[in-house]
N, C-alpha and C positions, 0 to 999 in steps of 0.2 A: 772256487770263483763265486762271488756273491752277486746275485742277480737282483737289482733294485727296480721295482717298477715304478715308473714316474707318470702320475696322472696328468693328463692334457689340461691345459688352462683355457677356460671359456671367457674369451674377450667380451662376447656379446653379453654375458650375465653381468659382468663388472661394468660395462658401458651402461647397461640397464639401470643399475643402481645410481650411476653418476647422472644420467639424464633425469631419472625420476626425482632425485634430490633437487636438481635445478628447477625442474617444473613445479615441485611443490613450494620451494622457496619463492619463486616468482609469483605464484598464485597467492601465497600468504601475504606477501609484500604488497601485491595489488589490492587484495581484500582489506587489509589494515589501513592502507593509504586512502582507499575509498570510504570506509567506514568512518575513520577518524581524521583523515587528512584531506588534502585538496583535490585528490584524484576524482575526475568526473566519471560518470557512468559509461560513456563510450570508451574511454581509455581503460577503464577497468575491465570491460567486456573484451577489449583487444588483448590486454596483458594476460588475463585468465585464459583466453582461448589459446594463447601461445603456450602457457603453462600446461594446458590440457593436451596439446599437440606433443609437447615434449614427453609427457606422461604416456601418451598413446604409443609413442615409438619405444619408450621404455618397456612397456608391456610386451610388444612384439619381441624385443631383444631378450627379455626374461624368458619367454616361451622358448626361444631358440636355446637359451642356456639350460633349460630344464630337458630339452630334447637331447642335447650333448651330454648332460649328466646321465640320463637314462641309457643312452646308446654306448657311449665310450667312458662314462665315469668322470667326465671333465669337472675339474674344480669350479665352482660358482653357484652351487645351489643356494647357499645362504645370501649371496648377493642378489640372485634372482628373486628369491622370496622377499627380501628387503624392498627390492624395487616394486613388486606388486603392492606392497603395503604403503609405499610412498606415494605410488600412483593412484591410490584409491581415491583420496580426497578430491583432487582437481577433476579427475575423470568422472567421479560421482556427481559432483556439482554440474559439470558441463552435460552430463547425461540426463539429469533432472531438468535443466534448462531447456535442452533440446526437445524432451519429451513434452513439456509444458508448451514449447513454442509450436509443436506440431498438432497438439491435442486441444489447446485452448484457442478461442477466436482471436483473431489478429486485431485487436482494438486496444486503445490505451486510455480511453476516457469512458467511465461508466457512471451511471446516475440512476436514482430511483424514479425519475420523471423524465422519460425519453422525449416527451412532446415539449415540456418547458422546463429544462434542466436548471438547476441554480446557477445563476450567472457568476462570473469572477468579478470581484470588486477591483482587482488589479490583475490583468491578464498575466499569467506566467510566461516568462521569456527565458529560454536557455539555448545555449549554442549546441546544436545537435551534432555538429561535426560530420561524421560519415554515417548518421543514423537519421536521415531526413524522414519526416512523416507528413502524411497529408492531413488536411483539416478534417474535422469530425463532420460526418454526413448523416442524412437520415437512414442510409443503409447500415451504417455502423450501429445505430439505435436498434435497427431491426435485428442485426446479428446479436446484439446484446440481449434483447428481449427472448430470443430463441435459446440463447446459451444460458442465460441466468433468469429463468421465469419467476423465481422467488424473490429477486432483488426489487422490492417496492417500498414505498414510503410508509410512514407510520402516522396514524391519527390518534391523538390523546385526548381524553375528555378532561381538560384542566385549563387553568389560566395560563397565558403565554409566559408569565414570569416563572411560574413553577417549572414549566417545560424546559425554559431557557436554563434554569439552575441544573436540571438533570443532564441537558446537552453539554454544558461546560464541565460538569463533573466527569462524565464518562469520557468526554474528549481528553481531559487531563490523564485519566487512567489509561487511555489507549495510546497516549504519546502525541497527540496532536497539539501543535503550537500555533494559536491563532495569531495572525499578523494584520488582518483588516476586519472592520466590523462596520455594519451599517443598519439602520432601522431601530436602534436601541430606544429611540424616543417613543416608539410604540409601547414598549415594555414599561418605560417610566410613566407614561400616561395611564397604563393599567394600575400601576402601584399607587398612583395619586388618587384613583377612584377608591382606594381602600381606606384613605385617611378620614378620620371622623372629624367633621367640621365642629368648631367651637359652639355653634348654636345648637348642635345635637346634644351637647352635654348639659344644657340648661334645663331646668324643670319644664316638663312638657315637651321637651325635644325628644326626637326619635333617633335611637342609636341604630346604625346599620346592622341588621342581622343577617344578611345574605350578601356574600361577595358578588358584585356586580359581573355579569357575563360580558367578556370582550365582544365588541360588536365591529362590523366593518366601518370604516371611516370614509367619508365622502372625498372624492378626488378633488384636488384643488385645481380650479380653471379647467376641470374636464380633462386633464392631461395626466398621463402616467408619469411617475418619476423616472429618470434616466436608468436607474438600476433597480430591479425587483418591482414588487407591487406596493400598493399603498400601505399594506399592513405587514410587509414582510420584514423579518429580521435575518440579516445575512452575516454569516461568520465564515471567513476564509483563512486557512492556515496550511501547515505543512506537516507531513508525517513521513517517518522513515522506517523501513523494515528493520527488524531487530538485529539480524545477523549481518547482512551485508549493506544495510544502510541505503537501500534504493529510495530516492525521493518521489514522494507523491504530493500534489497540491489537492487540497480539499475545500470543498465549499458546502456549508450546511445552511439550509433555509428553514425558517420557522414562519408559519402563516396562520393568522387567526381565520377561523371560519365558523361563524355562529358560536356555539359553545365548546368548539374543539380547537386544538392546535395541530397543524399538519407539519411534519418534519420530513425533509427530503435531504438527501446527501449526494455529493458528486465527488468522484475521486479520479484524477488523471496523473499517469506516470509523467515525471519531469522529462524524462528522455526516451527516445525510441518510439517505434510505431506499434510495440507490442508490450502489454504489461505482464504477460505470462499468467494471467489470471489473478495476479495479486490484489489489483484494485477492486474486484468484485468480492474476493475473500475478506478483505479489510472492511468493505462497507457492510457486508452481512454480519461480520463480527460486531461492528460498532453498533448496528441497529439491535441485535440481540442483547447486548450490553445495556443499551438505552431502554429496552422493554423491561429488563430486570430492575433497572433503577427506577423507572416509573410504574413499577407494577402496583396495580390497584386502580390506575387512572387510564390504562391503555385501553383503546377501544378498537373494534374490528374495522 
């Protein structure tokens, strides 16, 4: 008489692999549709959260499968291990997001000038769906100052047109696409000052040897313009994170002040009341790149 030992079958391990596969596919479909398609951030967060939930259940079932494998030798060890691998990505992203949500300040709009942040030339409007957010308050600026004390504006000893060239170049390298501009006539006026007049080329005429220093311009009729200051150059654009494509609205302000040019930046997430610290990280990265671009004319 031949005795054949038949190993038990672990249903939990095999269901873990199925659920993990579904969770991963749902997460990847949502991520790709959000990065390259029409899916908005609220719906991406919802679908990715559902995918992470399936992955979490799959991990629990995989653990049960390993326990049964250890105790009774139930078949399903490979399926349980595969489930853990498949669940790693959606759970890892969800875990990182949760950690950032709990440890970073709950703000969605950061700026290098908390008291007079660069304004929006065109106020960003987006359907928040189930992610409503309150307006930015002074308390939010205080929270930002405490959380990101190093996020400050820059002062460069150079003409406004030179600084503007650097701002545009670094913006293109960082992936900012400008959609609105204002105050470029200030830069044009500075460039016109550099043009040598025909009389200066005549015998006895004097050629300009020193570039004129940009100076403050008088206010017309004693009133400030509706957007920005009289010497401000405002650039508004959009920026998206590289991996998941979260959208941010960006406003950069250049301002003449005696012989220097001040640069301030503002970054606000398009959706939700929390930017997970991405806005401040982007602004600091942009300013460091701008410092490197304008190395030699940067002032303290």
